[in-house]
N, C-alpha and C positions, 0 to 999 in steps of 0.2 A: 583497564577501563573502569571508572567509577560507576556503581549501580545506585539507582534510586528507587524508592517505593512510592507509588502514586495510587491513591484511592479514587476510583471513578464508579459511577453507576453504569449499568449496561447501556443505557440510553446515551450517556456522555461518551462512552467508549465507541459506540456506533457512530455518533456524530464525528468524533475525532478521526475514525477510520475513513469516513466519507470525505472529510475535508483534506486529509492527507492524500487520499487517492486522487482527488481533484487536482491538488497541487502537483502531484507526481505526473499526472497527465499533461498539465501545462508545461512542466519542465522538459518532458520528453517530446511533445509534439508541437507546441506553440512557440516556446522560447527559441528553439533552434532556427526559426525563421527570422529572428532579429539579427541585424548585422553585428558581428563581433562576438556572438554568443558561443561559448564552448561547453560541451556536455562533459560532466564529470562522471565517467562510467562507474567508478567505485561508489559514488554517492547515489547514482540511479539504482544500482544493484542493491545497495543497503536499503534504499527507500522502498523498493518493490518487496523485499523480504519483510520489512517492518509492516507495511500495509497488509500483506498477506497474514502475518501473525495477528495483527489487530482484528482483522476480519474473522479469523478462526476463533478468536476469543469471544467475539460477539455472537457468532453463529457457526459453531463447529461443523454441523451437517451441511449447511448452505455453502460454506467456504470450500468444503471438500468436494461438493458437486461441481462448483464453478472451476476448481482446479482440475478436476477430472475432464470436464468439457474442454478446457483449454488444451489438455493433452490428448484429446481425441478419444476419450474413454467414456462409454455409456454406463450410467448407474441406474 
């Protein structure tokens, strides 16, 4: 897989993480209600992993807390 380097400000990266998360939500919960839509499980998994990575880059402590809450752990 080819790798690229992209230079972004923290604010730009935060916006990109939010937009990607919103798109992922749409693909997971809204699009499946449309006739003929098929979920690509591999793409969804990769998208969730990518959004989590972006969020950790923007706010490592906040992303860790959110992940812990999702797993039922108190910090």
